[in-house]
PyMOL Python script that loads the backbone (N, CA, C, O; Angstrom):
from pymol import cmd

cmd.read_pdbstr("""\
ATOM      1  N   MET A   1       0.846  -1.171   0.000  1.00  0.00           N
ATOM      2  CA  MET A   1       0.000   0.000   0.000  1.00  0.00           C
ATOM      3  C   MET A   1       0.900   1.246   0.000  1.00  0.00           C
ATOM      4  O   MET A   1       1.894   1.310   0.723  1.00  0.00           O
ATOM      5  N   SER A   2       0.538   2.202  -0.803  1.00  0.00           N
ATOM      6  CA  SER A   2       1.341   3.419  -0.908  1.00  0.00           C
ATOM      7  C   SER A   2       1.123   4.330   0.300  1.00  0.00           C
ATOM      8  O   SER A   2       0.218   4.114   1.106  1.00  0.00           O
ATOM      9  N   LYS A   3       1.967   5.343   0.404  1.00  0.00           N
ATOM     10  CA  LYS A   3       1.849   6.292   1.509  1.00  0.00           C
ATOM     11  C   LYS A   3       0.520   7.043   1.436  1.00  0.00           C
ATOM     12  O   LYS A   3      -0.114   7.289   2.462  1.00  0.00           O
ATOM     13  N   LEU A   4       0.100   7.407   0.224  1.00  0.00           N
ATOM     14  CA  LEU A   4      -1.185   8.082   0.053  1.00  0.00           C
ATOM     15  C   LEU A   4      -2.335   7.170   0.468  1.00  0.00           C
ATOM     16  O   LEU A   4      -3.292   7.614   1.102  1.00  0.00           O
ATOM     17  N   GLY A   5      -2.235   5.905   0.108  1.00  0.00           N
ATOM     18  CA  GLY A   5      -3.273   4.947   0.483  1.00  0.00           C
ATOM     19  C   GLY A   5      -3.398   4.802   1.989  1.00  0.00           C
ATOM     20  O   GLY A   5      -4.507   4.760   2.521  1.00  0.00           O
ATOM     21  N   ARG A   6      -2.269   4.725   2.677  1.00  0.00           N
ATOM     22  CA  ARG A   6      -2.300   4.643   4.147  1.00  0.00           C
ATOM     23  C   ARG A   6      -2.886   5.902   4.770  1.00  0.00           C
ATOM     24  O   ARG A   6      -3.680   5.830   5.708  1.00  0.00           O
ATOM     25  N   THR A   7      -2.491   7.054   4.243  1.00  0.00           N
ATOM     26  CA  THR A   7      -2.995   8.317   4.768  1.00  0.00           C
ATOM     27  C   THR A   7      -4.504   8.432   4.582  1.00  0.00           C
ATOM     28  O   THR A   7      -5.217   8.828   5.504  1.00  0.00           O
ATOM     29  N   LEU A   8      -4.989   8.088   3.395  1.00  0.00           N
ATOM     30  CA  LEU A   8      -6.429   8.135   3.140  1.00  0.00           C
ATOM     31  C   LEU A   8      -7.185   7.151   4.019  1.00  0.00           C
ATOM     32  O   LEU A   8      -8.278   7.453   4.499  1.00  0.00           O
ATOM     33  N   THR A   9      -6.609   5.983   4.229  1.00  0.00           N
ATOM     34  CA  THR A   9      -7.247   4.987   5.095  1.00  0.00           C
ATOM     35  C   THR A   9      -7.360   5.489   6.527  1.00  0.00           C
ATOM     36  O   THR A   9      -8.406   5.336   7.157  1.00  0.00           O
ATOM     37  N   ILE A  10      -6.301   6.082   7.040  1.00  0.00           N
ATOM     38  CA  ILE A  10      -6.316   6.603   8.411  1.00  0.00           C
ATOM     39  C   ILE A  10      -7.326   7.738   8.543  1.00  0.00           C
ATOM     40  O   ILE A  10      -8.096   7.778   9.503  1.00  0.00           O
ATOM     41  N   ILE A  11      -7.326   8.660   7.581  1.00  0.00           N
ATOM     42  CA  ILE A  11      -8.278   9.776   7.636  1.00  0.00           C
ATOM     43  C   ILE A  11      -9.704   9.256   7.550  1.00  0.00           C
ATOM     44  O   ILE A  11     -10.574   9.717   8.289  1.00  0.00           O
ATOM     45  N   PHE A  12      -9.960   8.298   6.653  1.00  0.00           N
ATOM     46  CA  PHE A  12     -11.311   7.759   6.502  1.00  0.00           C
ATOM     47  C   PHE A  12     -11.772   7.057   7.782  1.00  0.00           C
ATOM     48  O   PHE A  12     -12.906   7.255   8.220  1.00  0.00           O
ATOM     49  N   LEU A  13     -10.909   6.245   8.379  1.00  0.00           N
ATOM     50  CA  LEU A  13     -11.287   5.544   9.610  1.00  0.00           C
ATOM     51  C   LEU A  13     -11.512   6.517  10.767  1.00  0.00           C
ATOM     52  O   LEU A  13     -12.411   6.318  11.584  1.00  0.00           O
ATOM     53  N   LEU A  14     -10.699   7.559  10.833  1.00  0.00           N
ATOM     54  CA  LEU A  14     -10.891   8.589  11.849  1.00  0.00           C
ATOM     55  C   LEU A  14     -12.233   9.296  11.654  1.00  0.00           C
ATOM     56  O   LEU A  14     -12.956   9.538  12.620  1.00  0.00           O
ATOM     57  N   ALA A  15     -12.558   9.623  10.418  1.00  0.00           N
ATOM     58  CA  ALA A  15     -13.842  10.261  10.123  1.00  0.00           C
ATOM     59  C   ALA A  15     -15.003   9.323  10.422  1.00  0.00           C
ATOM     60  O   ALA A  15     -16.053   9.757  10.895  1.00  0.00           O
ATOM     61  N   LEU A  16     -14.814   8.049  10.148  1.00  0.00           N
ATOM     62  CA  LEU A  16     -15.850   7.059  10.424  1.00  0.00           C
ATOM     63  C   LEU A  16     -16.104   6.937  11.924  1.00  0.00           C
ATOM     64  O   LEU A  16     -17.237   6.712  12.349  1.00  0.00           O
ATOM     65  N   LEU A  17     -15.065   7.082  12.708  1.00  0.00           N
ATOM     66  CA  LEU A  17     -15.200   7.023  14.161  1.00  0.00           C
ATOM     67  C   LEU A  17     -15.787   8.314  14.725  1.00  0.00           C
ATOM     68  O   LEU A  17     -16.703   8.268  15.546  1.00  0.00           O
ATOM     69  N   LEU A  18     -15.274   9.449  14.300  1.00  0.00           N
ATOM     70  CA  LEU A  18     -15.689  10.716  14.883  1.00  0.00           C
ATOM     71  C   LEU A  18     -17.031  11.224  14.375  1.00  0.00           C
ATOM     72  O   LEU A  18     -17.732  11.930  15.100  1.00  0.00           O
ATOM     73  N   GLY A  19     -17.400  10.885  13.159  1.00  0.00           N
ATOM     74  CA  GLY A  19     -18.658  11.377  12.597  1.00  0.00           C
ATOM     75  C   GLY A  19     -19.880  10.924  13.372  1.00  0.00           C
ATOM     76  O   GLY A  19     -20.484  11.731  14.078  1.00  0.00           O
ATOM     77  N   PRO A  20     -20.262   9.674  13.267  1.00  0.00           N
ATOM     78  CA  PRO A  20     -21.468   9.222  13.961  1.00  0.00           C
ATOM     79  C   PRO A  20     -21.205   8.695  15.370  1.00  0.00           C
ATOM     80  O   PRO A  20     -22.145   8.524  16.146  1.00  0.00           O
ATOM     81  N   GLY A  21     -19.975   8.442  15.702  1.00  0.00           N
ATOM     82  CA  GLY A  21     -19.649   7.791  16.970  1.00  0.00           C
ATOM     83  C   GLY A  21     -19.449   8.739  18.130  1.00  0.00           C
ATOM     84  O   GLY A  21     -20.228   9.674  18.316  1.00  0.00           O
ATOM     85  N   PRO A  22     -18.410   8.504  18.910  1.00  0.00           N
ATOM     86  CA  PRO A  22     -18.172   9.291  20.117  1.00  0.00           C
ATOM     87  C   PRO A  22     -17.947  10.773  19.840  1.00  0.00           C
ATOM     88  O   PRO A  22     -18.195  11.607  20.711  1.00  0.00           O
ATOM     89  N   GLY A  23     -17.491  11.104  18.662  1.00  0.00           N
ATOM     90  CA  GLY A  23     -17.275  12.508  18.328  1.00  0.00           C
ATOM     91  C   GLY A  23     -18.552  13.317  18.376  1.00  0.00           C
ATOM     92  O   GLY A  23     -18.540  14.489  18.752  1.00  0.00           O
ATOM     93  N   SER A  24     -19.653  12.695  17.995  1.00  0.00           N
ATOM     94  CA  SER A  24     -20.928  13.414  18.018  1.00  0.00           C
ATOM     95  C   SER A  24     -21.384  13.727  19.435  1.00  0.00           C
ATOM     96  O   SER A  24     -22.113  14.694  19.655  1.00  0.00           O
ATOM     97  N   MET A  25     -20.963  12.925  20.385  1.00  0.00           N
ATOM     98  CA  MET A  25     -21.324  13.186  21.780  1.00  0.00           C
ATOM     99  C   MET A  25     -20.576  14.394  22.346  1.00  0.00           C
ATOM    100  O   MET A  25     -21.020  14.999  23.322  1.00  0.00           O
ATOM    101  N   LEU A  26     -19.450  14.742  21.737  1.00  0.00           N
ATOM    102  CA  LEU A  26     -18.661  15.877  22.198  1.00  0.00           C
ATOM    103  C   LEU A  26     -19.343  17.213  21.914  1.00  0.00           C
ATOM    104  O   LEU A  26     -19.159  18.167  22.670  1.00  0.00           O
ATOM    105  N   ILE A  27     -20.120  17.300  20.850  1.00  0.00           N
ATOM    106  CA  ILE A  27     -20.650  18.584  20.411  1.00  0.00           C
ATOM    107  C   ILE A  27     -22.163  18.704  20.508  1.00  0.00           C
ATOM    108  O   ILE A  27     -22.704  19.777  20.244  1.00  0.00           O
ATOM    109  N   ASP A  28     -22.853  17.649  20.875  1.00  0.00           N
ATOM    110  CA  ASP A  28     -24.307  17.626  20.768  1.00  0.00           C
ATOM    111  C   ASP A  28     -25.023  18.512  21.780  1.00  0.00           C
ATOM    112  O   ASP A  28     -26.126  18.978  21.493  1.00  0.00           O
ATOM    113  N   GLY A  29     -24.456  18.757  22.922  1.00  0.00           N
ATOM    114  CA  GLY A  29     -25.185  19.507  23.943  1.00  0.00           C
ATOM    115  C   GLY A  29     -26.069  18.570  24.742  1.00  0.00           C
ATOM    116  O   GLY A  29     -25.772  17.381  24.861  1.00  0.00           O
ATOM    117  N   SER A  30     -27.147  19.097  25.287  1.00  0.00           N
ATOM    118  CA  SER A  30     -28.066  18.266  26.066  1.00  0.00           C
ATOM    119  C   SER A  30     -29.438  18.256  25.401  1.00  0.00           C
ATOM    120  O   SER A  30     -29.691  19.005  24.458  1.00  0.00           O
ATOM    121  N   ALA A  31     -30.309  17.403  25.902  1.00  0.00           N
ATOM    122  CA  ALA A  31     -31.655  17.332  25.336  1.00  0.00           C
ATOM    123  C   ALA A  31     -32.431  18.628  25.621  1.00  0.00           C
ATOM    124  O   ALA A  31     -33.270  19.045  24.823  1.00  0.00           O
ATOM    125  N   ASP A  32     -32.143  19.250  26.753  1.00  0.00           N
ATOM    126  CA  ASP A  32     -32.835  20.493  27.089  1.00  0.00           C
ATOM    127  C   ASP A  32     -32.328  21.681  26.280  1.00  0.00           C
ATOM    128  O   ASP A  32     -33.110  22.546  25.886  1.00  0.00           O
ATOM    129  N   GLU A  33     -31.020  21.722  26.034  1.00  0.00           N
ATOM    130  CA  GLU A  33     -30.411  22.803  25.258  1.00  0.00           C
ATOM    131  C   GLU A  33     -29.442  22.233  24.238  1.00  0.00           C
ATOM    132  O   GLU A  33     -28.244  22.147  24.507  1.00  0.00           O
ATOM    133  N   PRO A  34     -29.943  21.841  23.066  1.00  0.00           N
ATOM    134  CA  PRO A  34     -29.036  21.317  22.040  1.00  0.00           C
ATOM    135  C   PRO A  34     -28.116  22.421  21.512  1.00  0.00           C
ATOM    136  O   PRO A  34     -28.493  23.592  21.470  1.00  0.00           O
ATOM    137  N   ALA A  35     -26.935  22.037  21.119  1.00  0.00           N
ATOM    138  CA  ALA A  35     -25.980  23.005  20.580  1.00  0.00           C
ATOM    139  C   ALA A  35     -26.449  23.479  19.207  1.00  0.00           C
ATOM    140  O   ALA A  35     -26.874  22.681  18.371  1.00  0.00           O
ATOM    141  N   ILE A  36     -26.363  24.783  18.990  1.00  0.00           N
ATOM    142  CA  ILE A  36     -26.757  25.383  17.718  1.00  0.00           C
ATOM    143  C   ILE A  36     -25.559  26.159  17.178  1.00  0.00           C
ATOM    144  O   ILE A  36     -24.985  26.999  17.871  1.00  0.00           O
ATOM    145  N   TRP A  37     -25.190  25.864  15.931  1.00  0.00           N
ATOM    146  CA  TRP A  37     -24.110  26.591  15.262  1.00  0.00           C
ATOM    147  C   TRP A  37     -24.701  27.284  14.052  1.00  0.00           C
ATOM    148  O   TRP A  37     -25.292  26.628  13.195  1.00  0.00           O
ATOM    149  N   PHE A  38     -24.554  28.589  13.965  1.00  0.00           N
ATOM    150  CA  PHE A  38     -25.036  29.370  12.819  1.00  0.00           C
ATOM    151  C   PHE A  38     -26.518  29.141  12.554  1.00  0.00           C
ATOM    152  O   PHE A  38     -26.956  29.186  11.404  1.00  0.00           O
ATOM    153  N   GLY A  39     -27.288  28.898  13.600  1.00  0.00           N
ATOM    154  CA  GLY A  39     -28.726  28.691  13.467  1.00  0.00           C
ATOM    155  C   GLY A  39     -29.116  27.291  13.039  1.00  0.00           C
ATOM    156  O   GLY A  39     -30.292  27.031  12.781  1.00  0.00           O
ATOM    157  N   ILE A  40     -28.163  26.392  12.960  1.00  0.00           N
ATOM    158  CA  ILE A  40     -28.411  25.010  12.532  1.00  0.00           C
ATOM    159  C   ILE A  40     -27.960  24.096  13.654  1.00  0.00           C
ATOM    160  O   ILE A  40     -26.949  24.384  14.294  1.00  0.00           O
ATOM    161  N   PRO A  41     -28.672  22.997  13.923  1.00  0.00           N
ATOM    162  CA  PRO A  41     -28.212  22.075  14.959  1.00  0.00           C
ATOM    163  C   PRO A  41     -26.783  21.609  14.703  1.00  0.00           C
ATOM    164  O   PRO A  41     -26.435  21.214  13.591  1.00  0.00           O
ATOM    165  N   ALA A  42     -25.969  21.661  15.743  1.00  0.00           N
ATOM    166  CA  ALA A  42     -24.551  21.325  15.627  1.00  0.00           C
ATOM    167  C   ALA A  42     -24.345  19.884  15.167  1.00  0.00           C
ATOM    168  O   ALA A  42     -23.394  19.596  14.440  1.00  0.00           O
ATOM    169  N   LEU A  43     -25.219  18.989  15.581  1.00  0.00           N
ATOM    170  CA  LEU A  43     -25.072  17.588  15.194  1.00  0.00           C
ATOM    171  C   LEU A  43     -25.181  17.416  13.680  1.00  0.00           C
ATOM    172  O   LEU A  43     -24.466  16.605  13.091  1.00  0.00           O
ATOM    173  N   TYR A  44     -26.075  18.177  13.054  1.00  0.00           N
ATOM    174  CA  TYR A  44     -26.232  18.112  11.599  1.00  0.00           C
ATOM    175  C   TYR A  44     -24.970  18.614  10.903  1.00  0.00           C
ATOM    176  O   TYR A  44     -24.489  17.977   9.966  1.00  0.00           O
ATOM    177  N   ILE A  45     -24.432  19.739  11.347  1.00  0.00           N
ATOM    178  CA  ILE A  45     -23.219  20.287  10.747  1.00  0.00           C
ATOM    179  C   ILE A  45     -22.051  19.335  10.964  1.00  0.00           C
ATOM    180  O   ILE A  45     -21.246  19.120  10.058  1.00  0.00           O
ATOM    181  N   TRP A  46     -21.957  18.765  12.164  1.00  0.00           N
ATOM    182  CA  TRP A  46     -20.884  17.820  12.494  1.00  0.00           C
ATOM    183  C   TRP A  46     -20.903  16.624  11.534  1.00  0.00           C
ATOM    184  O   TRP A  46     -19.866  16.241  10.992  1.00  0.00           O
ATOM    185  N   ALA A  47     -22.074  16.044  11.332  1.00  0.00           N
ATOM    186  CA  ALA A  47     -22.192  14.893  10.435  1.00  0.00           C
ATOM    187  C   ALA A  47     -21.892  15.291   8.995  1.00  0.00           C
ATOM    188  O   ALA A  47     -21.279  14.520   8.257  1.00  0.00           O
ATOM    189  N   LEU A  48     -22.312  16.476   8.589  1.00  0.00           N
ATOM    190  CA  LEU A  48     -22.059  16.947   7.234  1.00  0.00           C
ATOM    191  C   LEU A  48     -20.569  17.165   6.975  1.00  0.00           C
ATOM    192  O   LEU A  48     -20.071  16.831   5.900  1.00  0.00           O
ATOM    193  N   ILE A  49     -19.862  17.719   7.946  1.00  0.00           N
ATOM    194  CA  ILE A  49     -18.419  17.927   7.803  1.00  0.00           C
ATOM    195  C   ILE A  49     -17.701  16.593   7.611  1.00  0.00           C
ATOM    196  O   ILE A  49     -16.857  16.463   6.724  1.00  0.00           O
ATOM    197  N   TRP A  50     -18.030  15.612   8.431  1.00  0.00           N
ATOM    198  CA  TRP A  50     -17.350  14.315   8.316  1.00  0.00           C
ATOM    199  C   TRP A  50     -17.757  13.568   7.053  1.00  0.00           C
ATOM    200  O   TRP A  50     -16.968  12.790   6.517  1.00  0.00           O
ATOM    201  N   PHE A  51     -18.982  13.793   6.568  1.00  0.00           N
ATOM    202  CA  PHE A  51     -19.389  13.222   5.284  1.00  0.00           C
ATOM    203  C   PHE A  51     -18.524  13.783   4.163  1.00  0.00           C
ATOM    204  O   PHE A  51     -18.098  13.041   3.278  1.00  0.00           O
ATOM    205  N   VAL A  52     -18.262  15.080   4.193  1.00  0.00           N
ATOM    206  CA  VAL A  52     -17.411  15.708   3.180  1.00  0.00           C
ATOM    207  C   VAL A  52     -15.990  15.155   3.260  1.00  0.00           C
ATOM    208  O   VAL A  52     -15.361  14.921   2.228  1.00  0.00           O
ATOM    209  N   VAL A  53     -15.480  14.944   4.472  1.00  0.00           N
ATOM    210  CA  VAL A  53     -14.139  14.383   4.636  1.00  0.00           C
ATOM    211  C   VAL A  53     -14.080  12.972   4.036  1.00  0.00           C
ATOM    212  O   VAL A  53     -13.146  12.650   3.301  1.00  0.00           O
ATOM    213  N   MET A  54     -15.073  12.132   4.346  1.00  0.00           N
ATOM    214  CA  MET A  54     -15.080  10.769   3.813  1.00  0.00           C
ATOM    215  C   MET A  54     -15.248  10.764   2.296  1.00  0.00           C
ATOM    216  O   MET A  54     -14.596   9.982   1.603  1.00  0.00           O
ATOM    217  N   SER A  55     -16.112  11.625   1.778  1.00  0.00           N
ATOM    218  CA  SER A  55     -16.310  11.705   0.326  1.00  0.00           C
ATOM    219  C   SER A  55     -15.036  12.145  -0.383  1.00  0.00           C
ATOM    220  O   SER A  55     -14.703  11.631  -1.451  1.00  0.00           O
ATOM    221  N   THR A  56     -14.328  13.094   0.211  1.00  0.00           N
ATOM    222  CA  THR A  56     -13.072  13.552  -0.368  1.00  0.00           C
ATOM    223  C   THR A  56     -12.042  12.424  -0.401  1.00  0.00           C
ATOM    224  O   THR A  56     -11.296  12.291  -1.371  1.00  0.00           O
ATOM    225  N   CYS A  57     -12.001  11.620   0.648  1.00  0.00           N
ATOM    226  CA  CYS A  57     -11.086  10.467   0.664  1.00  0.00           C
ATOM    227  C   CYS A  57     -11.416   9.492  -0.461  1.00  0.00           C
ATOM    228  O   CYS A  57     -10.514   9.014  -1.148  1.00  0.00           O
ATOM    229  N   VAL A  58     -12.684   9.196  -0.652  1.00  0.00           N
ATOM    230  CA  VAL A  58     -13.092   8.242  -1.682  1.00  0.00           C
ATOM    231  C   VAL A  58     -12.802   8.788  -3.073  1.00  0.00           C
ATOM    232  O   VAL A  58     -12.297   8.058  -3.926  1.00  0.00           O
ATOM    233  N   VAL A  59     -13.113  10.056  -3.316  1.00  0.00           N
ATOM    234  CA  VAL A  59     -12.860  10.644  -4.635  1.00  0.00           C
ATOM    235  C   VAL A  59     -11.359  10.708  -4.918  1.00  0.00           C
ATOM    236  O   VAL A  59     -10.925  10.424  -6.034  1.00  0.00           O
ATOM    237  N   THR A  60     -10.572  11.078  -3.919  1.00  0.00           N
ATOM    238  CA  THR A  60      -9.120  11.122  -4.098  1.00  0.00           C
ATOM    239  C   THR A  60      -8.573   9.740  -4.412  1.00  0.00           C
ATOM    240  O   THR A  60      -7.736   9.590  -5.301  1.00  0.00           O
ATOM    241  N   ALA A  61      -9.036   8.735  -3.695  1.00  0.00           N
ATOM    242  CA  ALA A  61      -8.584   7.363  -3.965  1.00  0.00           C
ATOM    243  C   ALA A  61      -9.019   6.908  -5.355  1.00  0.00           C
ATOM    244  O   ALA A  61      -8.254   6.243  -6.054  1.00  0.00           O
ATOM    245  N   ALA A  62     -10.228   7.256  -5.758  1.00  0.00           N
ATOM    246  CA  ALA A  62     -10.711   6.852  -7.077  1.00  0.00           C
ATOM    247  C   ALA A  62      -9.894   7.487  -8.197  1.00  0.00           C
ATOM    248  O   ALA A  62      -9.638   6.855  -9.222  1.00  0.00           O
ATOM    249  N   LEU A  63      -9.492   8.728  -7.998  1.00  0.00           N
ATOM    250  CA  LEU A  63      -8.756   9.420  -9.052  1.00  0.00           C
ATOM    251  C   LEU A  63      -7.264   9.081  -9.072  1.00  0.00           C
ATOM    252  O   LEU A  63      -6.614   9.218 -10.109  1.00  0.00           O
ATOM    253  N   THR A  64      -6.718   8.641  -7.939  1.00  0.00           N
ATOM    254  CA  THR A  64      -5.273   8.414  -7.893  1.00  0.00           C
ATOM    255  C   THR A  64      -4.881   6.955  -7.685  1.00  0.00           C
ATOM    256  O   THR A  64      -3.940   6.485  -8.324  1.00  0.00           O
ATOM    257  N   LEU A  65      -5.561   6.239  -6.827  1.00  0.00           N
ATOM    258  CA  LEU A  65      -5.136   4.889  -6.463  1.00  0.00           C
ATOM    259  C   LEU A  65      -5.875   3.781  -7.207  1.00  0.00           C
ATOM    260  O   LEU A  65      -5.294   2.731  -7.485  1.00  0.00           O
ATOM    261  N   TRP A  66      -7.120   3.997  -7.525  1.00  0.00           N
ATOM    262  CA  TRP A  66      -7.935   2.914  -8.061  1.00  0.00           C
ATOM    263  C   TRP A  66      -8.039   2.924  -9.579  1.00  0.00           C
ATOM    264  O   TRP A  66      -8.872   2.209 -10.134  1.00  0.00           O
ATOM    265  N   ASN A  67      -7.226   3.705 -10.260  1.00  0.00           N
ATOM    266  CA  ASN A  67      -7.304   3.731 -11.719  1.00  0.00           C
ATOM    267  C   ASN A  67      -6.497   2.568 -12.279  1.00  0.00           C
ATOM    268  O   ASN A  67      -5.452   2.203 -11.741  1.00  0.00           O
ATOM    269  N   ASN A  68      -6.990   2.002 -13.351  1.00  0.00           N
ATOM    270  CA  ASN A  68      -6.334   0.840 -13.980  1.00  0.00           C
ATOM    271  C   ASN A  68      -5.768   1.245 -15.334  1.00  0.00           C
ATOM    272  O   ASN A  68      -6.314   0.883 -16.376  1.00  0.00           O
ATOM    273  N   HIS A  69      -4.692   1.983 -15.314  1.00  0.00           N
ATOM    274  CA  HIS A  69      -4.024   2.335 -16.556  1.00  0.00           C
ATOM    275  C   HIS A  69      -2.956   1.287 -16.843  1.00  0.00           C
ATOM    276  O   HIS A  69      -1.904   1.261 -16.204  1.00  0.00           O
ATOM    277  N   GLU A  70      -3.238   0.450 -17.788  1.00  0.00           N
ATOM    278  CA  GLU A  70      -2.317  -0.635 -18.131  1.00  0.00           C
ATOM    279  C   GLU A  70      -1.529  -0.323 -19.356  1.00  0.00           C
ATOM    280  O   GLU A  70      -0.706  -1.133 -19.783  1.00  0.00           O
TER     281      GLU A  70
END
""", "prot")
cmd.dss("prot")
cmd.show_as("cartoon", "prot")
cmd.util.cbc("prot")
cmd.orient("prot")
């Protein structure tokens, strides 16, 4: 596996852990007072940010690592 492949794998796994997992508990607030960022629930923005990170990893891998130029 190349250095880029390892880096993308680590970033993707980190995003997979922090997005829906324990990372969401860090920013969610409480049931009585949910955290709001820019007028939007923080949990929604948090999940959207990590979705963009994971999508970027997949697109980068598709364009650089997974091409079959023979």
